[in-house]
C-alpha positions as CSV (number, residue, x, y, z in Angstrom):
1,D,23.5,123.2,159.6
2,F,24.8,124.6,162.6
3,D,23.2,122.5,165.0
4,V,24.2,118.9,163.0
5,F,28.0,120.9,163.0
6,Y,27.7,122.1,166.6
7,N,26.8,118.2,168.0
8,A,29.4,117.0,166.1
9,A,32.4,119.0,167.2
10,S,30.9,119.1,170.9
11,A,30.9,115.0,170.8
12,S,34.3,115.2,169.3
13,L,35.5,117.3,172.2
14,A,33.9,114.6,174.6
15,G,36.0,111.7,172.9
16,K,32.6,109.9,171.5
17,S,31.4,109.7,167.8
18,M,30.2,111.9,165.7
19,Y,28.3,110.0,163.7
20,I,25.6,109.3,166.3
21,I,24.8,113.0,166.1
22,V,21.8,113.7,164.8
23,G,20.3,117.4,164.5
24,K,16.8,119.2,164.2
25,H,14.6,117.3,161.9
26,N,16.9,114.3,162.6
27,L,19.6,115.4,160.2
28,P,22.4,113.3,160.9
29,F,26.3,114.6,160.6
30,W,27.3,112.4,157.4
31,Y,30.7,114.7,156.7
32,P,34.3,113.8,156.7
33,P,35.3,113.9,160.3
34,W,37.6,117.0,159.9
35,T,34.4,119.0,159.2
36,G,33.7,118.1,162.7
37,W,36.4,119.3,164.1
38,L,36.7,122.8,161.9
39,F,32.9,123.5,164.3
40,I,35.3,123.0,167.5
41,L,35.6,126.8,167.3
42,F,32.2,127.2,168.2
43,A,31.3,124.0,170.4
44,I,34.0,125.3,173.0
45,F,31.5,127.9,174.1
46,P,28.0,127.5,175.0
47,K,25.4,126.8,171.9
48,N,23.7,130.4,172.0
49,V,27.6,131.7,172.1
50,G,28.6,129.7,169.2
51,L,25.4,130.4,166.9
52,F,26.1,133.9,167.7
53,L,29.8,133.8,166.5
54,Y,29.0,131.4,164.0
55,Q,26.4,133.7,162.5
56,G,29.1,137.0,162.9
57,I,31.6,134.8,161.0
58,S,28.9,134.0,158.2
59,L,28.3,137.8,158.1
60,L,31.4,138.6,158.0
61,G,32.5,136.4,155.4
62,A,29.4,137.0,153.2
63,I,31.4,140.9,153.3
64,F,34.7,140.0,152.7
65,I,32.9,137.7,149.3
66,V,31.1,140.4,148.0
67,Y,34.6,142.9,148.4
68,F,36.7,140.7,147.2
69,L,35.0,139.6,143.7
70,V,34.0,143.2,143.4
71,I,37.6,145.0,143.9
72,H,38.7,141.9,141.2
73,H,36.4,142.8,138.5
74,Q,35.3,146.2,139.2
75,P,38.1,148.3,141.0
76,T,36.8,151.6,140.1
77,F,33.5,151.0,143.0
78,K,33.0,153.5,145.2
79,Q,31.9,152.9,149.1
80,K,28.6,154.0,148.3
81,H,28.2,151.3,146.0
82,F,29.3,148.6,148.3
83,L,26.9,149.6,150.6
84,I,24.3,149.6,148.1
85,I,24.9,145.8,147.5
86,Y,25.5,145.1,151.3
87,A,21.8,146.5,151.7
88,L,20.8,144.4,149.3
89,L,22.3,141.6,151.6
90,V,21.0,141.8,154.4
91,P,17.3,140.6,153.7
92,L,18.3,137.7,151.5
93,S,20.8,136.7,154.5
94,L,18.2,136.7,157.2
95,Q,16.8,133.6,156.9
96,L,19.9,132.1,155.6
97,I,21.4,133.0,159.1
98,S,18.6,133.0,161.1
99,V,18.8,128.6,160.5
100,G,22.1,128.3,161.0
101,Q,23.4,127.0,157.4
102,M,26.9,127.0,156.4
103,D,26.4,128.6,152.8
104,Y,28.4,131.6,154.0
105,I,31.1,130.1,155.4
106,F,31.4,127.3,153.0
107,L,31.5,129.8,150.1
108,L,34.4,131.8,151.7
109,L,36.8,129.0,152.3
110,I,36.2,128.6,148.1
111,M,36.9,132.7,148.0
112,L,40.3,132.0,150.1
113,I,41.2,129.3,147.8
114,I,40.7,131.6,144.2
115,W,42.7,134.4,146.3
116,G,45.6,132.0,147.2
117,A,45.3,130.4,143.7
118,E,45.7,133.9,142.1
119,K,48.8,134.8,144.6
120,K,49.9,131.2,143.7
121,N,50.2,130.2,147.2
122,D,49.9,126.9,147.1
123,I,50.5,125.8,150.7
124,L,46.9,127.7,151.4
125,V,45.2,126.2,148.6
126,G,46.2,122.5,150.0
127,L,45.4,123.2,153.3
128,L,41.6,124.3,152.8
129,Y,40.8,122.5,149.9
130,P,40.2,119.1,151.9
131,F,36.8,121.3,154.4
132,L,35.5,121.4,150.9
133,L,34.9,118.1,150.2
134,T,31.9,118.2,153.4
135,K,30.0,119.5,149.6
136,P,31.9,117.4,147.0
137,H,29.2,117.6,144.4
138,L,29.1,121.5,144.9
139,V,32.7,121.9,143.5
140,I,33.4,118.9,141.2
141,P,34.0,121.7,138.5
142,F,36.0,124.2,140.5
143,S,37.9,121.4,141.5
144,L,39.3,120.4,138.0
145,Y,40.0,124.0,136.6
146,L,41.6,125.2,140.5
147,F,44.3,122.3,140.4
148,Y,45.1,122.7,136.4
149,R,45.4,126.7,137.4
150,T,47.3,125.9,140.6
151,G,49.4,122.5,139.2
152,R,50.9,119.9,141.3
153,K,51.8,121.3,144.0
154,A,48.6,123.0,145.5
155,L,47.2,118.7,144.6
156,T,50.3,117.4,146.5
157,I,50.1,119.3,149.7
158,S,46.0,118.6,149.5
159,V,46.2,115.3,148.9
160,L,48.8,114.9,151.6
161,F,47.0,117.1,154.2
162,T,43.6,114.9,153.7
163,T,45.4,111.8,154.2
164,C,47.1,112.9,157.5
165,M,43.4,113.9,158.5
166,L,42.4,110.8,157.4
167,I,44.8,108.8,159.3
168,T,44.4,110.6,162.5
169,A,40.7,110.2,162.5
170,T,41.4,106.1,162.4
171,L,43.5,106.1,164.8
172,L,41.4,108.7,167.3
173,Y,38.2,106.4,166.3
174,P,39.0,103.4,163.9
175,N,35.5,102.8,162.8
176,W,34.5,106.1,161.9
177,Y,34.3,105.8,158.0
178,K,32.1,102.4,158.9
179,E,29.2,105.2,160.7
180,M,29.8,107.6,158.2
181,F,28.6,105.0,155.8
182,N,26.1,103.5,157.6
183,Q,24.4,106.9,157.9
184,L,24.5,107.7,154.5
185,L,23.1,104.1,154.1
186,H,20.0,104.9,156.2
187,S,19.4,108.0,157.2
188,G,17.0,108.5,154.5
189,I,15.2,111.3,152.8
190,R,16.6,114.6,154.5
191,T,13.3,116.4,153.8
192,D,10.8,113.9,155.5
193,G,8.3,116.4,157.4
194,L,9.6,119.4,156.0
195,A,7.2,121.6,154.0
196,F,9.3,121.4,150.5
197,M,10.5,118.4,148.5
198,T,14.0,117.9,147.0
199,L,14.7,116.2,143.3
200,P,15.7,113.3,144.5
201,G,12.7,113.6,147.2
202,M,10.7,113.4,144.1
203,L,12.2,110.5,142.7
204,G,12.1,108.5,145.7
205,R,15.7,108.6,146.0
206,Q,18.1,109.3,149.3
207,E,19.8,113.2,149.4
208,N,22.7,111.8,150.9
209,W,23.6,109.3,148.0
210,I,22.7,111.8,145.5
211,G,24.7,114.6,147.3
212,T,27.9,113.5,149.8
213,G,28.0,109.9,148.6
């Protein structure tokens, strides 16, 4: 994930298309353009520094996620209980972090949205939600319940913010949506050459259409 998003953000900074970038194992960038913009935070640094920051934010995100969930559901937990949970979390996280996956950052966005919804902060919910469209297939039930709980204002802010980013992207790169759909159509099986299979791959289908599409 990091390799793909870092390269896309670097291309954006250079005024180039994000949709001709591929990461390791020929993994393409086929996400909404604002996902690439989010990673500009890391792309302004050399790749090794950006990766270190990315990994650090991921681990801090994991700590916040655990803390938020525990305090919400079990406020009587003591410090030693947290230390046990974090100790269990470390070995589970090493491989995830070492290969640059964005799971913790994505989950952190979800947790911040939940926190915003709990605090009735519709602006925060509306501004953060469009970034979950990076993985829309993962958040369909979550999204329906989220906007049921928050109401029309949060949904309206989210739609308006998404529309503003779509307009901005189109002004900067008029053909971005064609390039994105072209990536979705022709990028093929994402696990080619890797030592594992996915259900779409076993069925001979393209993961991009099952997922992002």
